[in-house]
N, C-alpha and C positions, 0 to 999 in steps of 0.2 A: 504495500499500500503507500501511494509517494502522495504527498502534501501538492495540492491542487495547483498554489502558489511557487514555489521555489522547488519542488521536484525532492526535497528530504524524504527519505523513509523512517527519519527518526521523529516516533511520537510519544505524546500521555495519551493516557485515557482523561475526558476532561467533563464529561457529564454523562448520565443514562437520563431521559427519557421516553412519554409515550406519548403517540400521537396518532387519534384514530385507531384504537387498540391495538397499534403496531409498536412493538419496543423499539429505539433506539438508540443506539451508542453513538455518542459524538466525541471526535478526537479532538488535541492542540498538535501542532508542527511545534518539534523541541526546537527548528532553527528558524521560522518568519511569524509563528504568534497564531497562522491560520485554525479555525475553529473551524470541521467537518468529518462529515459522516464516509465511512466507505462505501465508495459505488460499488465495491463487490458484494457490500449486505444490504443492500439498496434496491429496491425494487423500480426507486423513480430515478433509477440512472437509465431504466430502461426505456426508450424513446414510445414505445408501445403502450407504456404506463398514463403516458397521456394523451393517446389519440381515443385510451377506451377505458381508461379508470378512473383518473385522474379529479374531472369534474362531480362525478358519482360521488368519490369519498368524500371533496371537500363542500361539496352543496346539496349534496341528494338528489343531485339531477344532472342530467346530460347534459340540458337546455338553460341559456340564459336563464340566472332571476334577476326579481328588479332590483336586490339589494346589491346586486354583484354589477348591473349595469348603472345605479346609479352613482356607485364610488368610480366607475370608468366616467364616467360622465365630468365627476368632480375632479376628478383627478385629471385629467385633459385640460379644464380651464385651467389648472394650478400652472401644470406644464408648458402650457403657450403664455400665459402671464409672464413667466420666467423667460421664457427669449422673448419676448416681446418687452420686457421690461429692459435685458440687457441689453438691445436695440441689434439682436441676430440679423443678420440681410436675410427675408425670407426663402426659406429653401423651396425649390423647384419640383425636385425629386426627393420625395422621403419612402424610406425604407421601416416599417417597424416589427421588429423580432418578436413573437410571443402575443402576435397581435389581439388574439382575444376575439370580441366580437366585432374590432374593428369603429370602435367608437373614437375612438383615440385617432386614426388615421381617419375620418370622416369632420371631426373638429379641425384637425391637419388641412382638410383642405379648405375648410370653412375661412379660415385662418389667413391662409397664405395660397391660397389657389394654386395649390398643389398639387402634382398628381403622385398617387399615394398606391402603396403595394404594400402587403402584408405577408408574415408568416406564424402559421400558427397551426400544430399540430393535431386539437383537438379538432373534430368531426365536423359534431354539430357548433359548435363557435364558428368555425371556416365557415359552414353554410350561411349562417347567420350575418356574417361581413357579405360575403358572395352576394346574397341577396339585396344589400346595399349599394351594388354595383362597384366593390373592391376586388381588385386583382389577389387573389392569397392562391399561397400555397403550403403545401402539408409539409414542405421542409427547408432550410436552407441550402440543402444539398439539389433539390426539385426547381427553386432559383435560378441556381447557379447555373443549372442545366441551359437555362432560357439567353444565357449570357446577356445579362440585361445592363444597360450604361449606368453610371457608376453613379450612386445619390449623394444630395448635399446635406442630407439629414438621415443616422439613421438611430433610431429609438430601441431600448431594450429596456422595458419597463416591469419590476419583480420578474426577473428571468434569470440574471445570473448565479442569482444565488440557488437556482436548481441544476446548473449545469457540471458536471463531473468534469471538463478540461475549460474552465473560464478564460484563460490565458490562449489557448490554442484559436479558441471562439473568435475572440477579440483580433487576435491576429490575422487571423483571416478576414475579418469583415475590411480591417483596415487594407488588407493585402488585393482584396478581391471585390471590395462593392462602395465604400466608401472614398470618396473625390477627396485627394489633398488636402483641400482648402476645403472639406467638408467637417462636418459636426457628430461626435455621436452625444447621445443624452440616455444617460442610465438611471435607473433609481431600483433600491434593493433595502431591505430591512433591516435597521440600525440597532445591532447587537446588543446594545448597551440602552435599546429602551423596548426593542419588540422583543413578546414571544419567544420567536425566531426557533426553537425546536419545532419543526415539525416533518411531518413524512416525506413531502417533495424536497425540502429543503438541504442541499445536499453542504450547504456552505452556510456558514454565519458571518457576516461582512463586519465590521466595526469600522469606524473612518480609515481607520491607519490600513488595515490589509486592502481594505476594496480602492485606494491609492494606487496600493503595492501592485494588486493585479491589472492597473491600468498604465503605471510607468512600466511594468516587467512585457505588456503586451506592444509597448512602444505609442503609447499616447503622453499629450500633454493635459493636465488637469487644468481649466482657467478658470472654473466655477464650482464649489461645494456647497451646499446646502442639505441642515440639520432642520425636520420638521416635522409637523403631523397631521399635514393636511392631505385628504378631508376626514381624516375620522380623529383626531385630536387637536386644540387649540395650545395645548400643556405638554404635553408630549412628545418628541423628536423619534419618534418611531420609525422616518423616513431617512434615507440618504440620499441626495441627487444630485447628480453632476455633469458638467460638459464636456468634453477633451475632445483636442485635435489629434491627427496623426502626428507622429516625428520625423523629421528627413530621416532615408533611412542612413545616412553618415552621420547621428546624432549619437554622443556617445552613449552607451550603455550603463544605467546606475546600479550599484547593487544593491540588494531588495532589504531593506532593515527589521528588525526585529521589533512586533508589535510585545508592548510589556505591560505586565501587570492585566490583564486581559480576564482573569477571573474577579480579581478584587472591580476594576470598573464594572462588569457585569453586574457583581453583587449590588454595589452603590446605585446604579443603575437600575437594577431595580427594586430596590427600597425604594428609591426619590419616585418612581411610579407608582406603588402602593399608599403611600404618602400621599402623593395628589389623587388618585382615584379616591383614597378616602376622605380627603378634605373637599376637594373641587368637583364630585363626580358628573356635573353635568359639563364642563370645560374638557375634562379628561378623557371623555369619551363623549363625541358630539352625534345626536343618532342618527340612525338609519332611516327609512321610508317604513320599513315593519318594526320600529321599535318604540317604545312607551319609556322615557325615562324617569326614575324613579328609584 
């Protein structure tokens, strides 16, 4: 078993957990500090899991739910606001990997008048997006077979934590799909505030390890944001970043270790429990089918 980030085979046991009745074991790399599951021990590393099982386990339905659509819609508004606030040039071609129902891509199209394409392995979700008139593919490999023109913006929203080879995927995006001047938009759960231990989460990213993954894959991160939108106004549940490809001649920088991860996790979850108790309505914003109380 090798680390997803640095390739080290030295690790410690970090945490045992349970998700949807499945036992989980997380390890921590002794070299870089990344917390991850063994792909060999997790069914979530099997692509068929996302095509056939993932939504059924997580949402008790293979079809999009009102809750899921609401979160996607409000997350799309937040991401577009970030791009507009930073005055990013309107992208002409956008790819969303892990596009779900296509809500984000539809919002991108409306906001930027962009040509949009999605990759989504879940059959029902992909069909939902196709019904909205969005060009969709079941895998990145299927997209690459079409030899598409390069994209101005590629987004991966709550996807990286599911991948057994995040560095390899990001390198492939840089070399085969993204323009040299293009922008990569990523969002993942923040290990210091989010539950994170989930069946489908092969890696748990901290602000440090997330940026190290981008560095190792050949990107320069120029925007990094901790926040809770659209689920919380007080908890920094998510990490959102924007990055651009580095030139091929850029020097390779060493990976530095993430330190005191266990203590930071404990402190972050203690803060979360305290905020939830003192300010429940701000800690968790209500979803359409929820009542606060």
